N, C-alpha and C positions, 0 to 999 in steps of 0.2 A: 277172201283176202285175209288180212291180219286180225287176230283177236288177242286181246290182253286181259287178264283177270287179276285183280288186286283186292284184298280184303281190308275192311275197315270196320268202324263201330259207329252206330247212330247215337244221337243225343235224344233218346226217348225215355224220359223218366230216369229212374235209378238203375234200370236193368241194362241199358246200353246194348241192344241186340247187334249181332254180327251182320254186316252188310257186304254183299258181293258186288264189286264194281267191275262191270263188263264193258270193255271198249272195243268196238268193231269198226274196221276200216273197209270200205267197199268203193267200187267205181260209181261214178255219178257226179252230179253237180256238187261243187264244194258246199258243205253244210255241216253244222254241229248240232245234233239233236240230243237232248238229255231227257231221259224218261225215268219214271219210278217214284211218283208222288213227291217231286222235288219242289220246294217253295222258291221264292224269288232269289234269295241269297245263294241258293244252290245252283239255280239256272244261270246266274251270273258267273259261275265258274268257267264257262267257256271263254269269256274275255280274259279272265285272270290267267287261265292255263295257256291260252294263245300267246299273250304277252310274255309270260314267264319263260316259255319254251324258246321264243325268238330271242329274248334278251340273254338266255343262257347259251346261245349259239346253235340251237337246233332249228331245222327247217320245219315249219308248220305244214302238214300235208294238205294239198289242195284236193281233197277227196270228200266223200260222204262219211262223216264220223257219227256213230251212234253210241251213246253211253247209257247203259242200263244200271240202275241202282236197285238191286234185288235184296229182299222181297219187296215187291211193288206196293204192298199195302201198308208199309211202315212209313210214316211221314219223315222226310229228310229236311233238316234245317241247318243254317249256318254254312261257313266256308271250310269246314273240317274235311271235306271230300276232295279238295283241290289236288293235294299231293298224290292221292290214290288215282285220280283221273289222269294226271300228267304221266305217272309211271305206267299206267295201263296203255296210254297212247304210245309211249316209247317202246313198250313190249310189242304192241300191234305193228309198229314200224320196223320191228326186227332189230332195234338198237339194244334191247335188253333181252336176256333169256327168260322165259316164263318161270322156270324152276327157281330162279334167283329170289323171287318174292313169295313163293308158295307158303313158306312158314312164317310170314310176317303179317302183322296188322298195322296198317299205315294211316296216320292221322296228321293233318297239317293244312293250314291255310296259306296260299301263295300270295306274295306281293307281285307287282308287275315286273320287278327286276329279278324274280326267281327266289328271293329270300323268303324264309318261313316265318310266319307270325305265330305268336302264342295263341293257343286254342283254349277257350273257357270251357268249364264243365268236363275236364278230361279225366277226373278221378274215377267216375263210374266205369269208363272204358278201360282204364288201367287195372281196376279191380277184376273185371271180367277176363282181361288178358292173362292176369296172374292165375286166376282160377283154371283157365283152359290151357295154361302152360304155353302160351303163344309168345313169340318175340315181337316187341312193339317198336315201330319207328315213329318218332315224334319230334316236334320242334325243340330246339335247344332251350328256348324260353320256358318250356314246361318241365325242365329237368328237376327243379327244386321241389315243386309240389307233388310230383309222382314218387318222391322218396318215401312218402308215407305208406306206400303199398309194398310191404316187405316181400322180397323174393321176386319181384317183377323183373324180367329180363327185357332190356330195352337198348336202343341206339338213338341218340339224340343228334340231329343234323341241323345245320343252319340254313341250308339252301337246297333247291332242287338239284343243282349241279353236284353238290356233295353227296346227295342220295344216289344220283346216277353213277358217280365214280365208285361208290360202295358196292352197288349191285352189279356193276360191270367188272368188279374185282381189280380195278386200276388202283384205287386207294381204299381198301377195305378198312372199316372202322371196328374198334373193339366193342364187344357186347358188355354192357354194364348191368349190375344187379342192384336194384333199389334196396336201401337199408334205412329203416326208421330209427333214428337216434335221438328222438325227443325224450328228454328226461322228465320223470314224474316228480313234481314237487307238491306235497300235500300242505294246504294252508290250514293252520289251526283255527277251528271255529271260535267265534267270539260273540257273546251276547250279554255279558254282565254289564256292558255300558248302556243297555236298555233297562230303564228303571221299572221294576215290578214286572207285570204281565206274566206271572208264573203259569197261569192256565194256558196262555198262548204258546209259551215255550214248551209246555207239556204236549200240546196238540201238534206242534211242529215236530217234536220227537216221534210221536206216533205216526204222523204222516210220512216222515222220512223212513221209518222202520218198515212200514208196510206198503209204501208207494201209494198212499191214499190221497185223494183230492181234498183240498181244504179251502174253506171260505172264512174270512175274518170280517166281522161286522163290528163297527165302532165309530164313535165321533171322530171328526177330523183332528189330526195331530196327536193321536194316541200311539203312533209307532207301527201301524200296520205294514206300511211299505218297507220300513226298516227291518221288521221281523221277517217279511217275505224274502228279502235279499239274503238272509242268513240260512235259508233252507238248503241251498246248494252245498254249503259247507258241511252239512250233516250227512249228505248223501255219499255213498261209496264211489270211488273212482271208476271211470268207464274202463272196460276192457279194450284191448287194441282194436278188436273187431267193431265194437260199438263206437269208438272214437273215429274210426275210419268211415263208418256209415254216416255219422254226423258230418264229417268233413266233406263227404261226397255230396250230400244235400246242399251244403254251403257252396260247393264248387258249381253245381248246376245253377244255383241262384246268382253266381258271379261274385260271391263273397268268399272270404277265407277265414279260417279259425286261427286265433293267435296260438303259436306253438307252445307258449308258456301255459296255456289253459287247455292243452290238447286232451288230457285225461279228465278234465273237469266237466261235469254234465252241463250242457247248454242251458242258459237262462235267458228266455226271451220275454220282453215286457213291452208289447205294442201299445201305442197311445189309444185312448178310448174313441178317437175319431176314425180308427181303422175300419175299413169296409169288410164285408164278408169275403170278398176276393182276396184282400190282403191277408186275412187269417187262414183261409183254406188253400190259397194258391190259385193259379189260373192264368188268364191273359190269352192272347191270340194263340200262342204256343204254351201249353200248360207248364207252369214252373212252380216250385215249392212255395208254400205260404208259411206263416208263422207257426202253424201247428206242426209242420214237418221240420222246420228249422229247430224246433224244441224237442225233436225226437231224441229219446234216451235222456231227456233232461226235464226242465220245468218251464211251463207256460204260465206267466203271471199276468193277470188282467186286473189292473187297479181301477177304481171307480167303476165297478162292474155294471151297474144299471145304466151308466152313461153310454155304453156300447149299444149300437142298434140292435133291435130285437132279432132281425134276420142274421146279423153277425154272430150273435150268441147262439142261436138255434142251430147254426151249421156246425157247432162244436159237438153236437150230440153223437153223430156217427163216429168221428175219430175217438171220442171218449169211450165208446162202447167196443169198437173193433180194432183200434190201434193203427189204422191206416186210412187213407182217403183216396178216392178215385175221382179224377177230374176228367170230364168229357167236354170237348170243344169241337167246333166244326173241323178244325185242322187235325184233330186226333185225340187220343185218350192216353192218360198217364196215371199210374198208381204210385203214390209215395207213402212211405211209412210215417206214422204220426203217433207213436207210442210215447206220450208225454204225461207228466204229472201236472194236474191242473191246480193252480193256486190263484185265489182271487181275494180282493178286498173291496169293501164298500162302506158307505155311511148308512146309518139307519133311516135317514130322512133326506129329502132333497136339499135342505139347508145345512146339513152336516151333523145335526144333533137333534134328537127328539125333544130334549128338554130346553131348547133355546127359545121356545115360544113363538117361532116364526113359521111353523107348519101346522096346518089343520090335520086331523086324523084322516080326512079324505085325501089330502095331498100325499100324506105318507103312504096310504094304501095304494094309490095310483103309482107311486114311485116304486114300491116293492113289487107291484104287479108286472113291472117290466121284465122280471125274471120268470121264465116259464117253469111250470111244475116239473116237466121231464128233465130240464137242465139241472134243477135243484136236486132231483132224485139221484143224479150222477155224482153229487158231491158228498163224500163220505163223512166229512167233519165240518161242522159249522160252529164257530166259537165267537163269543162276544169279547171284544177288546175294549175294556173300560178306561176311563180317565184315571190317572193315579190319585190315590187318596190325598196325597200332599205333594206340594211342589218342591222338588229336590234337583240337585245336579248330580250327575254320575260321578262317583268317586273313583280314584285310581285303584286298579286291581292290586290286591295284596297277596294273592295266591293264584292257583290255577283256575282259569275260567270254567264255569260250570258247564258251558257248551261242550268242552272236551269230554266230560263225563257222559253227556248226552250222546256224543258221537260214538263213544265206545259201546254204549247200550244199543245204539242203532246197528252197529256192526255185528254185535253178538246176536241180536234178534234176526237179522237178515241171514246170518249163517245157519240159524235154526230152521228158517223157512226153506232155504235152498237145500238143506240136508233132508228135510221132510218131504218137500213137494217140487223142488227145482224151479220155483218161481216165487214172486212176492205174493203176499196174502191178497192184495187188491186185484191181482190177475187171476185168481181162482175162479173157475166157472161154477155155476149153480150146482152142477152134478158133482163137483169135487168137494163141496162144502160138507157133505155127509161123511166123507172119508177123512178130511184133514181138519175139520172144525167140529169135532164131536161134542155134543151137549148131553148132559145127563137129563133125566126126566124133569127134575125140579127146575133146572136152569132153563130148559126149553119152555116149560109152562110159564115161568116168569117172563120170558121174552115175548111169548105169544100174547099174554095179558097186557103187557106194556105196549106192544105194537097195536093191539086193538084199541086201547084207550087213547093212544096218540094218533090213531088213524094213519099208520105208516103204509106206504105202498109196498108191494112185494120186492121191488128193487131196493128200497131203503132197508127193508127187513133183512135181505141177504147181505147188504153192505154193512149193516150193524154187526152181523155175525163175523164178518171179515175183520172189522175194527176190533171187536172183542178178542179175536185170535191174535191180533198184533199186540194188544195190551198184555195178553197172557205171555206172549213171546218176550216182551220187554222185561217181564218179571221172571222169565225162565220157568214159567209154570207149564206143566204138561197138559192140563185140562182147563177149559174155560169155566169160570165160576160166575155166581151172581154178581160179584163185585166188578168183574171185567165187563159184563153186560151192562150194568148200571152206569159205569163210566162212559161206555160207548153211546148209550142212549142220551147221556147228558150233553153230547156234542151235537145238538140240533137247535142252536140258538136262533137261527133265522126262522125256522118253522114255528118256534114259540112266539117270535115277534109278529109273524103274519097272523097266527091264530088270535093274538091279542087285539090286533086292529080289525080283524074280521068280526069279532064279537063285540067290539065297542060301539 
């Protein structure tokens, strides 16, 4: 009997694999069987498709209907397959020619009246369609958000009947091409309104220039959170591909990025009560967590020791690999998680070591909430002290010094990408010999210092990367003793831990 084939895209991670929808009509008792690892929402398509066809004036066949979603080993979720199933059924009935849909990828959820509803998480599918140069048929409600995918050829329809009239060539629709017209507006960085904290500002500049992870340690009210919010202003703008990748992750999560901040790196700041699942992602059907929503941007954890130990330790893998793999009973998904880690904490559970309200044992237990392997992955640790005197910020009289820092960061990053095509923090251990060369005296100095400070090999390598960034900020060709000494000085928490371990 009749067979109809329509192609669509699954909602499995950011890859959005291609799905072949096969609809077969055969003689037998009336039934509607849907196979291919389809969850409940997909199984319910039979009722939506039946009502939509009847309400659009078509006769629903009283035959045995089998719908196969292939490949069968990819989990299928949501109502995005409805339109493809309905069109496949019309082809199997002989109401539409098969060749009419051969060059299309169809996505859409049907209402009972045949109208199409907006589909969430459509950006990954649109990106893959554009890459494969396929023509996409989608709901009218998704027209705006797929404009971000430059060059995508698509047709937006409002109902099943409109799609039928197009494919039957009774009322063909014009093919549109998506064009991203989001304008980039760079915000001038500002931090002169933060009193003092020159070392913290210097560390922020180094972190931005080399994409290094940074931890700020200091009493409550010293401006750690305020300083952290200014890091994004120093970072370079995202490329269109990076911005699109970030928007696709937000789309999968059911969120959207503000078009005004399209090219601004994402800045995520989850509350310290967030669970490990909230940070990494997951759920019944794996969805992105905070580490993926911060992809190509900054993940800021304030009050770091207040996060659960398990929540903090799950950060280790994405910090090392730049992605995260989520495995659940319903399926597996891999999401990118290449973020810059920024954290802030108090030196004691009461907010300040010198407030006289914490014993050394309490402070030691508080600091022990942070595992050694996590601290090893933080390149810079700085102390943010209380200001020497109480003052109010004065009105700026000239150019904010953060603008000069931004220019230094841009020049340093240009040097890195010209030399190695990546930021210093992303260099592998094997690449250090080639791109972070040390003369014999400097290397001997670093080895002696590492031995005395009892640094792990990971911290040893990260110190070299930080030294390379400091040299790039000064436009120096080679790393010197001075650069290494400054890099070694950014281990404030290690010093504090040693202090309480020996007391």
